[in-house]
All heavy atoms as a GROMACS GRO file, in nm:
protein
  544
    1MET      N    1   0.006  -1.310  -0.974
    1MET     CA    2   0.003  -1.220  -0.852
    1MET      C    3  -0.029  -1.311  -0.740
    1MET      O    4  -0.125  -1.376  -0.730
    1MET     CB    5  -0.093  -1.105  -0.868
    1MET     CG    6  -0.113  -1.031  -0.747
    1MET     SD    7   0.016  -0.907  -0.724
    1MET     CE    8  -0.048  -0.812  -0.591
    2LYS      N    9   0.043  -1.313  -0.631
    2LYS     CA   10   0.023  -1.390  -0.518
    2LYS      C   11  -0.034  -1.304  -0.398
    2LYS      O   12  -0.004  -1.188  -0.385
    2LYS     CB   13   0.165  -1.440  -0.465
    2LYS     CG   14   0.162  -1.533  -0.342
    2LYS     CD   15   0.304  -1.584  -0.308
    2LYS     CE   16   0.289  -1.655  -0.175
    2LYS     NZ   17   0.389  -1.593  -0.079
    3CYS      N   18  -0.134  -1.365  -0.322
    3CYS     CA   19  -0.188  -1.291  -0.215
    3CYS      C   20  -0.082  -1.265  -0.106
    3CYS      O   21   0.004  -1.356  -0.087
    3CYS     CB   22  -0.314  -1.370  -0.161
    3CYS     SG   23  -0.450  -1.385  -0.273
    4LEU      N   24  -0.106  -1.157  -0.028
    4LEU     CA   25  -0.002  -1.137   0.074
    4LEU      C   26  -0.047  -1.207   0.198
    4LEU      O   27  -0.163  -1.212   0.237
    4LEU     CB   28  -0.008  -0.989   0.111
    4LEU     CG   29   0.051  -0.893   0.006
    4LEU    CD1   30   0.047  -0.742   0.051
    4LEU    CD2   31   0.212  -0.914  -0.001
    5VAL      N   32   0.050  -1.269   0.265
    5VAL     CA   33   0.028  -1.338   0.391
    5VAL      C   34   0.140  -1.288   0.489
    5VAL      O   35   0.245  -1.241   0.439
    5VAL     CB   36   0.014  -1.484   0.382
    5VAL    CG1   37  -0.104  -1.534   0.292
    5VAL    CG2   38   0.149  -1.551   0.319
    6ASN      N   39   0.117  -1.308   0.618
    6ASN     CA   40   0.220  -1.271   0.710
    6ASN      C   41   0.355  -1.332   0.668
    6ASN      O   42   0.361  -1.453   0.646
    6ASN     CB   43   0.182  -1.318   0.844
    6ASN     CG   44   0.078  -1.217   0.912
    6ASN    OD1   45   0.068  -1.109   0.885
    6ASN    ND2   46   0.001  -1.279   1.004
    7GLY      N   47   0.458  -1.249   0.680
    7GLY     CA   48   0.592  -1.304   0.648
    7GLY      C   49   0.644  -1.280   0.498
    7GLY      O   50   0.754  -1.293   0.469
    8ASP      N   51   0.548  -1.247   0.410
    8ASP     CA   52   0.580  -1.226   0.273
    8ASP      C   53   0.669  -1.096   0.254
    8ASP      O   54   0.660  -1.007   0.335
    8ASP     CB   55   0.459  -1.198   0.182
    8ASP     CG   56   0.392  -1.333   0.150
    8ASP    OD1   57   0.455  -1.436   0.175
    8ASP    OD2   58   0.279  -1.324   0.086
    9THR      N   59   0.744  -1.089   0.156
    9THR     CA   60   0.817  -0.981   0.117
    9THR      C   61   0.763  -0.921  -0.001
    9THR      O   62   0.725  -0.993  -0.100
    9THR     CB   63   0.970  -1.014   0.082
    9THR    OG1   64   1.011  -1.075   0.204
    9THR    CG2   65   1.047  -0.894   0.056
   10ILE      N   66   0.740  -0.778  -0.005
   10ILE     CA   67   0.689  -0.700  -0.118
   10ILE      C   68   0.812  -0.657  -0.197
   10ILE      O   69   0.897  -0.577  -0.143
   10ILE     CB   70   0.598  -0.587  -0.078
   10ILE    CG1   71   0.488  -0.650   0.008
   10ILE    CG2   72   0.545  -0.519  -0.202
   10ILE    CD1   73   0.403  -0.529   0.069
   11PRO      N   74   0.822  -0.685  -0.322
   11PRO     CA   75   0.936  -0.642  -0.401
   11PRO      C   76   0.932  -0.487  -0.408
   11PRO      O   77   0.830  -0.431  -0.426
   11PRO     CB   78   0.911  -0.702  -0.541
   11PRO     CG   79   0.810  -0.810  -0.530
   11PRO     CD   80   0.725  -0.776  -0.403
   12ALA      N   81   1.058  -0.429  -0.404
   12ALA     CA   82   1.066  -0.283  -0.404
   12ALA      C   83   1.006  -0.227  -0.534
   12ALA      O   84   0.953  -0.122  -0.524
   12ALA     CB   85   1.217  -0.245  -0.396
   13ALA      N   86   1.014  -0.285  -0.640
   13ALA     CA   87   0.951  -0.242  -0.765
   13ALA      C   88   0.805  -0.228  -0.753
   13ALA      O   89   0.737  -0.162  -0.831
   13ALA     CB   90   0.992  -0.332  -0.879
   14SER      N   91   0.745  -0.302  -0.652
   14SER     CA   92   0.590  -0.299  -0.647
   14SER      C   93   0.546  -0.189  -0.545
   14SER      O   94   0.430  -0.168  -0.532
   14SER     CB   95   0.539  -0.428  -0.599
   14SER     OG   96   0.565  -0.535  -0.692
   15LEU      N   97   0.636  -0.114  -0.479
   15LEU     CA   98   0.602  -0.017  -0.388
   15LEU      C   99   0.604   0.120  -0.448
   15LEU      O  100   0.701   0.150  -0.520
   15LEU     CB  101   0.701  -0.025  -0.260
   15LEU     CG  102   0.703  -0.155  -0.185
   15LEU    CD1  103   0.820  -0.146  -0.087
   15LEU    CD2  104   0.584  -0.177  -0.114
   16VAL      N  105   0.508   0.197  -0.414
   16VAL     CA  106   0.500   0.346  -0.454
   16VAL      C  107   0.468   0.424  -0.335
   16VAL      O  108   0.382   0.401  -0.264
   16VAL     CB  109   0.384   0.359  -0.564
   16VAL    CG1  110   0.360   0.508  -0.592
   16VAL    CG2  111   0.405   0.273  -0.682
   17LEU      N  112   0.556   0.529  -0.324
   17LEU     CA  113   0.541   0.615  -0.198
   17LEU      C  114   0.422   0.709  -0.230
   17LEU      O  115   0.428   0.782  -0.327
   17LEU     CB  116   0.671   0.697  -0.180
   17LEU     CG  117   0.659   0.787  -0.063
   17LEU    CD1  118   0.643   0.729   0.068
   17LEU    CD2  119   0.787   0.884  -0.061
   18LEU      N  120   0.320   0.697  -0.153
   18LEU     CA  121   0.205   0.780  -0.170
   18LEU      C  122   0.204   0.905  -0.095
   18LEU      O  123   0.138   1.002  -0.114
   18LEU     CB  124   0.075   0.703  -0.126
   18LEU     CG  125   0.041   0.576  -0.211
   18LEU    CD1  126  -0.081   0.505  -0.145
   18LEU    CD2  127   0.015   0.615  -0.347
   19GLY      N  128   0.300   0.913   0.012
   19GLY     CA  129   0.314   1.031   0.098
   19GLY      C  130   0.406   0.998   0.214
   19GLY      O  131   0.431   0.884   0.252
   20SER      N  132   0.454   1.105   0.275
   20SER     CA  133   0.520   1.098   0.400
   20SER      C  134   0.480   1.213   0.496
   20SER      O  135   0.429   1.316   0.446
   20SER     CB  136   0.669   1.101   0.373
   20SER     OG  137   0.704   1.212   0.314
   21SER      N  138   0.500   1.189   0.620
   21SER     CA  139   0.466   1.296   0.706
   21SER      C  140   0.540   1.275   0.839
   21SER      O  141   0.563   1.161   0.885
   21SER     CB  142   0.308   1.272   0.747
   21SER     OG  143   0.274   1.367   0.840
   22PRO      N  144   0.580   1.389   0.912
   22PRO     CA  145   0.647   1.379   1.036
   22PRO      C  146   0.552   1.327   1.142
   22PRO      O  147   0.437   1.348   1.133
   22PRO     CB  148   0.694   1.520   1.066
   22PRO     CG  149   0.595   1.609   0.981
   22PRO     CD  150   0.556   1.528   0.870
   23ALA      N  151   0.605   1.254   1.246
   23ALA     CA  152   0.516   1.195   1.342
   23ALA      C  153   0.441   1.311   1.419
   23ALA      O  154   0.325   1.278   1.461
   23ALA     CB  155   0.608   1.127   1.445
   24THR      N  156   0.499   1.422   1.425
   24THR     CA  157   0.429   1.541   1.491
   24THR      C  158   0.292   1.574   1.425
   24THR      O  159   0.195   1.627   1.500
   24THR     CB  160   0.510   1.660   1.509
   24THR    OG1  161   0.554   1.702   1.373
   24THR    CG2  162   0.637   1.637   1.592
   25ALA      N  163   0.269   1.545   1.303
   25ALA     CA  164   0.162   1.577   1.224
   25ALA      C  165   0.037   1.490   1.269
   25ALA      O  166  -0.073   1.530   1.265
   25ALA     CB  167   0.176   1.572   1.072
   26GLY      N  168   0.069   1.371   1.316
   26GLY     CA  169  -0.030   1.274   1.361
   26GLY      C  170  -0.120   1.212   1.257
   26GLY      O  171  -0.200   1.133   1.291
   27SER      N  172  -0.103   1.248   1.126
   27SER     CA  173  -0.185   1.176   1.023
   27SER      C  174  -0.125   1.210   0.885
   27SER      O  175  -0.043   1.297   0.877
   27SER     CB  176  -0.330   1.237   1.036
   27SER     OG  177  -0.334   1.367   1.003
   28LEU      N  178  -0.181   1.140   0.794
   28LEU     CA  179  -0.148   1.161   0.648
   28LEU      C  180  -0.263   1.130   0.560
   28LEU      O  181  -0.333   1.025   0.596
   28LEU     CB  182  -0.027   1.067   0.616
   28LEU     CG  183   0.009   1.046   0.467
   28LEU    CD1  184   0.078   1.180   0.415
   28LEU    CD2  185   0.103   0.934   0.440
   29GLU      N  186  -0.285   1.212   0.472
   29GLU     CA  187  -0.394   1.183   0.375
   29GLU      C  188  -0.344   1.170   0.233
   29GLU      O  189  -0.259   1.238   0.196
   29GLU     CB  190  -0.499   1.296   0.376
   29GLU     CG  191  -0.593   1.301   0.507
   29GLU     CD  192  -0.696   1.399   0.489
   29GLU    OE1  193  -0.745   1.418   0.376
   29GLU    OE2  194  -0.722   1.463   0.600
   30PHE      N  195  -0.415   1.081   0.155
   30PHE     CA  196  -0.390   1.076   0.008
   30PHE      C  197  -0.516   1.030  -0.050
   30PHE      O  198  -0.609   0.970   0.014
   30PHE     CB  199  -0.274   0.987  -0.027
   30PHE     CG  200  -0.285   0.848   0.019
   30PHE    CD1  201  -0.355   0.755  -0.058
   30PHE    CD2  202  -0.242   0.798   0.136
   30PHE    CE1  203  -0.374   0.618  -0.017
   30PHE    CE2  204  -0.251   0.678   0.189
   30PHE     CZ  205  -0.325   0.578   0.110
   31LYS      N  206  -0.539   1.056  -0.178
   31LYS     CA  207  -0.661   1.021  -0.252
   31LYS      C  208  -0.622   0.928  -0.366
   31LYS      O  209  -0.533   0.956  -0.438
   31LYS     CB  210  -0.744   1.142  -0.293
   31LYS     CG  211  -0.796   1.223  -0.184
   31LYS     CD  212  -0.888   1.331  -0.228
   31LYS     CE  213  -0.948   1.398  -0.116
   31LYS     NZ  214  -1.042   1.501  -0.142
   32LEU      N  215  -0.710   0.815  -0.381
   32LEU     CA  216  -0.694   0.739  -0.496
   32LEU      C  217  -0.804   0.765  -0.586
   32LEU      O  218  -0.914   0.797  -0.555
   32LEU     CB  219  -0.698   0.584  -0.446
   32LEU     CG  220  -0.593   0.542  -0.358
   32LEU    CD1  221  -0.622   0.401  -0.311
   32LEU    CD2  222  -0.452   0.550  -0.425
   33GLY      N  223  -0.784   0.747  -0.719
   33GLY     CA  224  -0.893   0.758  -0.811
   33GLY      C  225  -0.984   0.642  -0.818
   33GLY      O  226  -0.950   0.532  -0.780
   34GLY      N  227  -1.114   0.668  -0.838
   34GLY     CA  228  -1.213   0.562  -0.834
   34GLY      C  229  -1.229   0.500  -0.975
   34GLY      O  230  -1.162   0.521  -1.062
   35GLY      N  231  -1.331   0.411  -0.979
   35GLY     CA  232  -1.364   0.346  -1.098
   35GLY      C  233  -1.400   0.202  -1.068
   35GLY      O  234  -1.401   0.164  -0.972
   36ALA      N  235  -1.437   0.136  -1.183
   36ALA     CA  236  -1.472   0.002  -1.179
   36ALA      C  237  -1.350  -0.087  -1.143
   36ALA      O  238  -1.285  -0.115  -1.244
   36ALA     CB  239  -1.549  -0.057  -1.303
   37THR      N  240  -1.328  -0.127  -1.028
   37THR     CA  241  -1.213  -0.210  -0.998
   37THR      C  242  -1.241  -0.285  -0.867
   37THR      O  243  -1.319  -0.238  -0.781
   37THR     CB  244  -1.080  -0.118  -0.972
   37THR    OG1  245  -0.980  -0.208  -0.945
   37THR    CG2  246  -1.096  -0.014  -0.873
   38ALA      N  247  -1.174  -0.391  -0.850
   38ALA     CA  248  -1.189  -0.475  -0.725
   38ALA      C  249  -1.078  -0.431  -0.613
   38ALA      O  250  -1.080  -0.474  -0.512
   38ALA     CB  251  -1.188  -0.629  -0.751
   39SER      N  252  -0.988  -0.344  -0.665
   39SER     CA  253  -0.882  -0.299  -0.581
   39SER      C  254  -0.932  -0.178  -0.497
   39SER      O  255  -1.055  -0.152  -0.492
   39SER     CB  256  -0.765  -0.255  -0.670
   39SER     OG  257  -0.796  -0.140  -0.738
   40LEU      N  258  -0.838  -0.123  -0.420
   40LEU     CA  259  -0.869  -0.006  -0.333
   40LEU      C  260  -0.905   0.126  -0.422
   40LEU      O  261  -0.957   0.215  -0.379
   40LEU     CB  262  -0.769   0.020  -0.237
   40LEU     CG  263  -0.743  -0.090  -0.132
   40LEU    CD1  264  -0.615  -0.066  -0.053
   40LEU    CD2  265  -0.854  -0.114  -0.043
   41GLY      N  266  -0.837   0.123  -0.539
   41GLY     CA  267  -0.848   0.236  -0.622
   41GLY      C  268  -0.732   0.247  -0.721
   41GLY      O  269  -0.652   0.150  -0.728
   42PHE      N  270  -0.721   0.350  -0.796
   42PHE     CA  271  -0.616   0.370  -0.890
   42PHE      C  272  -0.524   0.488  -0.835
   42PHE      O  273  -0.562   0.576  -0.775
   42PHE     CB  274  -0.668   0.417  -1.022
   42PHE     CG  275  -0.744   0.306  -1.093
   42PHE    CD1  276  -0.885   0.304  -1.076
   42PHE    CD2  277  -0.672   0.203  -1.169
   42PHE    CE1  278  -0.959   0.200  -1.139
   42PHE    CE2  279  -0.748   0.103  -1.237
   42PHE     CZ  280  -0.885   0.105  -1.217
   43LEU      N  281  -0.395   0.481  -0.874
   43LEU     CA  282  -0.311   0.600  -0.858
   43LEU      C  283  -0.368   0.712  -0.936
   43LEU      O  284  -0.432   0.688  -1.042
   43LEU     CB  285  -0.170   0.566  -0.892
   43LEU     CG  286  -0.096   0.473  -0.808
   43LEU    CD1  287   0.051   0.455  -0.855
   43LEU    CD2  288  -0.083   0.522  -0.660
   44PRO      N  289  -0.347   0.838  -0.907
   44PRO     CA  290  -0.400   0.953  -0.986
   44PRO      C  291  -0.378   0.936  -1.129
   44PRO      O  292  -0.276   0.884  -1.182
   44PRO     CB  293  -0.339   1.074  -0.930
   44PRO     CG  294  -0.308   1.032  -0.780
   44PRO     CD  295  -0.264   0.886  -0.794
   45VAL      N  296  -0.476   0.993  -1.212
   45VAL     CA  297  -0.466   0.998  -1.359
   45VAL      C  298  -0.470   0.854  -1.410
   45VAL      O  299  -0.404   0.817  -1.500
   45VAL     CB  300  -0.355   1.076  -1.409
   45VAL    CG1  301  -0.373   1.108  -1.560
   45VAL    CG2  302  -0.335   1.206  -1.340
   46PHE      N  303  -0.557   0.767  -1.353
   46PHE     CA  304  -0.577   0.632  -1.394
   46PHE      C  305  -0.446   0.552  -1.402
   46PHE      O  306  -0.427   0.478  -1.501
   46PHE     CB  307  -0.665   0.630  -1.529
   46PHE     CG  308  -0.801   0.676  -1.508
   46PHE    CD1  309  -0.832   0.808  -1.546
   46PHE    CD2  310  -0.893   0.597  -1.436
   46PHE    CE1  311  -0.958   0.858  -1.521
   46PHE    CE2  312  -1.017   0.657  -1.428
   46PHE     CZ  313  -1.055   0.779  -1.460
   47GLY      N  314  -0.361   0.569  -1.308
   47GLY     CA  315  -0.234   0.492  -1.297
   47GLY      C  316  -0.279   0.343  -1.267
   47GLY      O  317  -0.399   0.302  -1.264
   48PRO      N  318  -0.179   0.265  -1.216
   48PRO     CA  319  -0.203   0.134  -1.181
   48PRO      C  320  -0.300   0.119  -1.053
   48PRO      O  321  -0.308   0.205  -0.976
   48PRO     CB  322  -0.068   0.068  -1.133
   48PRO     CG  323   0.032   0.180  -1.180
   48PRO     CD  324  -0.038   0.306  -1.200
   49GLU      N  325  -0.359   0.005  -1.055
   49GLU     CA  326  -0.450  -0.026  -0.935
   49GLU      C  327  -0.366  -0.040  -0.812
   49GLU      O  328  -0.249  -0.087  -0.813
   49GLU     CB  329  -0.530  -0.156  -0.953
   49GLU     CG  330  -0.624  -0.152  -1.069
   49GLU     CD  331  -0.709  -0.276  -1.079
   49GLU    OE1  332  -0.669  -0.386  -1.014
   49GLU    OE2  333  -0.802  -0.279  -1.147
   50VAL      N  334  -0.429   0.007  -0.699
   50VAL     CA  335  -0.366  -0.013  -0.560
   50VAL      C  336  -0.446  -0.119  -0.493
   50VAL      O  337  -0.561  -0.110  -0.468
   50VAL     CB  338  -0.373   0.127  -0.490
   50VAL    CG1  339  -0.313   0.103  -0.348
   50VAL    CG2  340  -0.292   0.227  -0.562
   51ASP      N  341  -0.368  -0.228  -0.461
   51ASP     CA  342  -0.435  -0.338  -0.393
   51ASP      C  343  -0.422  -0.345  -0.246
   51ASP      O  344  -0.480  -0.418  -0.172
   51ASP     CB  345  -0.392  -0.479  -0.455
   51ASP     CG  346  -0.442  -0.488  -0.594
   51ASP    OD1  347  -0.559  -0.487  -0.624
   51ASP    OD2  348  -0.358  -0.517  -0.686
   52ALA      N  349  -0.317  -0.266  -0.193
   52ALA     CA  350  -0.281  -0.267  -0.056
   52ALA      C  351  -0.218  -0.126  -0.027
   52ALA      O  352  -0.151  -0.072  -0.108
   52ALA     CB  353  -0.191  -0.380  -0.016
   53VAL      N  354  -0.238  -0.081   0.110
   53VAL     CA  355  -0.165   0.032   0.157
   53VAL      C  356  -0.092  -0.027   0.272
   53VAL      O  357  -0.157  -0.077   0.370
   53VAL     CB  358  -0.261   0.150   0.197
   53VAL    CG1  359  -0.186   0.251   0.261
   53VAL    CG2  360  -0.338   0.198   0.064
   54VAL      N  361   0.035  -0.001   0.274
   54VAL     CA  362   0.123  -0.045   0.388
   54VAL      C  363   0.193   0.085   0.449
   54VAL      O  364   0.214   0.175   0.359
   54VAL     CB  365   0.231  -0.159   0.349
   54VAL    CG1  366   0.149  -0.284   0.312
   54VAL    CG2  367   0.313  -0.113   0.238
   55VAL      N  368   0.220   0.074   0.578
   55VAL     CA  369   0.282   0.194   0.633
   55VAL      C  370   0.412   0.146   0.710
   55VAL      O  371   0.422   0.033   0.745
   55VAL     CB  372   0.190   0.262   0.741
   55VAL    CG1  373   0.072   0.322   0.668
   55VAL    CG2  374   0.147   0.166   0.850
   56GLN      N  375   0.506   0.238   0.716
   56GLN     CA  376   0.629   0.204   0.784
   56GLN      C  377   0.684   0.340   0.853
   56GLN      O  378   0.670   0.449   0.798
   56GLN     CB  379   0.734   0.166   0.685
   56GLN     CG  380   0.876   0.140   0.737
   56GLN     CD  381   0.980   0.108   0.634
   56GLN    OE1  382   0.991   0.170   0.529
   56GLN    NE2  383   1.060   0.009   0.664
   57ALA      N  384   0.726   0.317   0.975
   57ALA     CA  385   0.785   0.428   1.049
   57ALA      C  386   0.934   0.429   1.024
   57ALA      O  387   0.996   0.330   1.020
   57ALA     CB  388   0.758   0.420   1.196
   58VAL      N  389   0.988   0.544   0.987
   58VAL     CA  390   1.142   0.551   0.966
   58VAL      C  391   1.191   0.674   1.039
   58VAL      O  392   1.130   0.778   1.051
   58VAL     CB  393   1.153   0.580   0.812
   58VAL    CG1  394   1.298   0.597   0.782
   58VAL    CG2  395   1.087   0.470   0.729
   59ASN      N  396   1.311   0.653   1.100
   59ASN     CA  397   1.389   0.759   1.158
   59ASN      C  398   1.532   0.741   1.134
   59ASN      O  399   1.568   0.664   1.051
   59ASN     CB  400   1.351   0.767   1.314
   59ASN     CG  401   1.404   0.638   1.392
   59ASN    OD1  402   1.488   0.559   1.343
   59ASN    ND2  403   1.344   0.616   1.509
   60ALA      N  404   1.613   0.812   1.205
   60ALA     CA  405   1.757   0.817   1.177
   60ALA      C  406   1.821   0.676   1.212
   60ALA      O  407   1.927   0.641   1.147
   60ALA     CB  408   1.824   0.919   1.254
   61HIS      N  409   1.752   0.585   1.271
   61HIS     CA  410   1.807   0.454   1.311
   61HIS      C  411   1.757   0.350   1.223
   61HIS      O  412   1.794   0.233   1.237
   61HIS     CB  413   1.773   0.426   1.453
   61HIS     CG  414   1.823   0.520   1.552
   61HIS    ND1  415   1.951   0.534   1.590
   61HIS    CD2  416   1.760   0.620   1.622
   61HIS    CE1  417   1.974   0.632   1.672
   61HIS    NE2  418   1.854   0.692   1.702
   62GLY      N  419   1.674   0.380   1.129
   62GLY     CA  420   1.620   0.284   1.032
   62GLY      C  421   1.468   0.279   1.020
   62GLY      O  422   1.405   0.375   1.069
   63GLY      N  423   1.414   0.175   0.965
   63GLY     CA  424   1.266   0.167   0.953
   63GLY      C  425   1.206   0.053   1.021
   63GLY      O  426   1.274  -0.052   1.041
   64SER      N  427   1.077   0.059   1.054
   64SER     CA  428   1.005  -0.040   1.123
   64SER      C  429   0.963  -0.146   1.010
   64SER      O  430   0.991  -0.127   0.889
   64SER     CB  431   0.889   0.012   1.191
   64SER     OG  432   0.788   0.051   1.089
   65MET      N  433   0.909  -0.258   1.056
   65MET     CA  434   0.847  -0.346   0.952
   65MET      C  435   0.728  -0.282   0.901
   65MET      O  436   0.672  -0.193   0.960
   65MET     CB  437   0.806  -0.483   1.031
   65MET     CG  438   0.913  -0.559   1.080
   65MET     SD  439   0.866  -0.703   1.189
   65MET     CE  440   0.752  -0.785   1.067
   66PHE      N  441   0.686  -0.333   0.784
   66PHE     CA  442   0.569  -0.261   0.718
   66PHE      C  443   0.443  -0.325   0.788
   66PHE      O  444   0.442  -0.434   0.838
   66PHE     CB  445   0.558  -0.296   0.566
   66PHE     CG  446   0.646  -0.222   0.479
   66PHE    CD1  447   0.760  -0.277   0.434
   66PHE    CD2  448   0.612  -0.092   0.452
   66PHE    CE1  449   0.850  -0.210   0.348
   66PHE    CE2  450   0.701  -0.022   0.370
   66PHE     CZ  451   0.818  -0.081   0.324
   67ALA      N  452   0.330  -0.244   0.800
   67ALA     CA  453   0.210  -0.286   0.855
   67ALA      C  454   0.107  -0.256   0.747
   67ALA      O  455   0.104  -0.152   0.685
   67ALA     CB  456   0.181  -0.203   0.985
   68TRP      N  457   0.010  -0.352   0.741
   68TRP     CA  458  -0.099  -0.328   0.642
   68TRP      C  459  -0.205  -0.228   0.700
   68TRP      O  460  -0.254  -0.240   0.803
   68TRP     CB  461  -0.176  -0.453   0.611
   68TRP     CG  462  -0.094  -0.566   0.562
   68TRP    CD1  463   0.026  -0.554   0.508
   68TRP    CD2  464  -0.128  -0.697   0.557
   68TRP    NE1  465   0.082  -0.682   0.468
   68TRP    CE2  466  -0.018  -0.771   0.501
   68TRP    CE3  467  -0.235  -0.771   0.599
   68TRP    CZ2  468  -0.013  -0.910   0.481
   68TRP    CZ3  469  -0.236  -0.921   0.588
   68TRP    CH2  470  -0.129  -0.981   0.523
   69ALA      N  471  -0.227  -0.113   0.632
   69ALA     CA  472  -0.324  -0.013   0.668
   69ALA      C  473  -0.454  -0.056   0.596
   69ALA      O  474  -0.557  -0.031   0.652
   69ALA     CB  475  -0.278   0.120   0.629
   70ALA      N  476  -0.454  -0.104   0.480
   70ALA     CA  477  -0.572  -0.143   0.400
   70ALA      C  478  -0.535  -0.248   0.297
   70ALA      O  479  -0.422  -0.232   0.233
   70ALA     CB  480  -0.628  -0.026   0.328
   71VAL      N  481  -0.619  -0.345   0.273
   71VAL     CA  482  -0.589  -0.446   0.172
   71VAL      C  483  -0.726  -0.471   0.093
   71VAL      O  484  -0.832  -0.475   0.156
   71VAL     CB  485  -0.549  -0.578   0.238
   71VAL    CG1  486  -0.527  -0.684   0.128
   71VAL    CG2  487  -0.414  -0.558   0.310
   72SER      N  488  -0.723  -0.478  -0.038
   72SER     CA  489  -0.851  -0.498  -0.105
   72SER      C  490  -0.897  -0.636  -0.076
   72SER      O  491  -0.824  -0.729  -0.041
   72SER     CB  492  -0.824  -0.481  -0.260
   72SER     OG  493  -0.747  -0.598  -0.307
   73GLY      N  494  -1.024  -0.655  -0.087
   73GLY     CA  495  -1.085  -0.784  -0.057
   73GLY      C  496  -1.086  -0.870  -0.168
   73GLY      O  497  -1.133  -0.992  -0.161
   74SER      N  498  -1.025  -0.836  -0.274
   74SER     CA  499  -1.025  -0.916  -0.398
   74SER      C  500  -0.890  -0.993  -0.413
   74SER      O  501  -0.783  -0.934  -0.393
   74SER     CB  502  -1.045  -0.839  -0.531
   74SER     OG  503  -1.038  -0.909  -0.638
   75CYS      N  504  -0.900  -1.117  -0.452
   75CYS     CA  505  -0.778  -1.188  -0.470
   75CYS      C  506  -0.804  -1.290  -0.584
   75CYS      O  507  -0.779  -1.405  -0.586
   75CYS     CB  508  -0.737  -1.266  -0.344
   75CYS     SG  509  -0.564  -1.330  -0.354
   76PHE      N  510  -0.867  -1.244  -0.700
   76PHE     CA  511  -0.898  -1.323  -0.818
   76PHE      C  512  -0.772  -1.379  -0.873
   76PHE      O  513  -0.686  -1.310  -0.906
   76PHE     CB  514  -0.970  -1.246  -0.919
   76PHE     CG  515  -1.008  -1.319  -1.038
   76PHE    CD1  516  -1.113  -1.413  -1.030
   76PHE    CD2  517  -0.949  -1.302  -1.154
   76PHE    CE1  518  -1.148  -1.484  -1.140
   76PHE    CE2  519  -0.980  -1.369  -1.268
   76PHE     CZ  520  -1.079  -1.460  -1.266
   77GLY      N  521  -0.767  -1.516  -0.880
   77GLY     CA  522  -0.656  -1.576  -0.946
   77GLY      C  523  -0.539  -1.591  -0.865
   77GLY      O  524  -0.424  -1.636  -0.899
   78CYS      N  525  -0.542  -1.557  -0.733
   78CYS     CA  526  -0.434  -1.559  -0.652
   78CYS      C  527  -0.390  -1.708  -0.611
   78CYS      O  528  -0.487  -1.789  -0.609
   78CYS     CB  529  -0.449  -1.476  -0.529
   78CYS     SG  530  -0.456  -1.304  -0.551
   79THR      N  531  -0.271  -1.721  -0.567
   79THR     CA  532  -0.233  -1.851  -0.507
   79THR      C  533  -0.178  -1.817  -0.362
   79THR      O  534  -0.140  -1.709  -0.344
   79THR     CB  535  -0.117  -1.920  -0.593
   79THR    OG1  536   0.001  -1.830  -0.585
   79THR    CG2  537  -0.161  -1.955  -0.720
   80THR      N  538  -0.194  -1.911  -0.278
   80THR     CA  539  -0.144  -1.885  -0.143
   80THR      C  540  -0.046  -1.995  -0.102
   80THR      O  541  -0.022  -2.088  -0.166
   80THR     CB  542  -0.263  -1.895  -0.039
   80THR    OG1  543  -0.330  -2.013  -0.052
   80THR    CG2  544  -0.354  -1.776  -0.058
   0.00000   0.00000   0.00000
């Protein structure tokens, strides 16, 4: 697993949609499962660890670049 740095591409297979919301809502909430982990948490029912949360704005004209909303502080065994 490689640490994320500016300009990296996240493979589509590594992305999981946690939620979507219209811009008029002004916010989006989701909950991750807790436990002993260096990541941000787990997907519900002890699914895979979540190491980063990225957001993207999408409309009829396409999508924006992803922006990091949260990234775990752990990078054990990563290369840069």
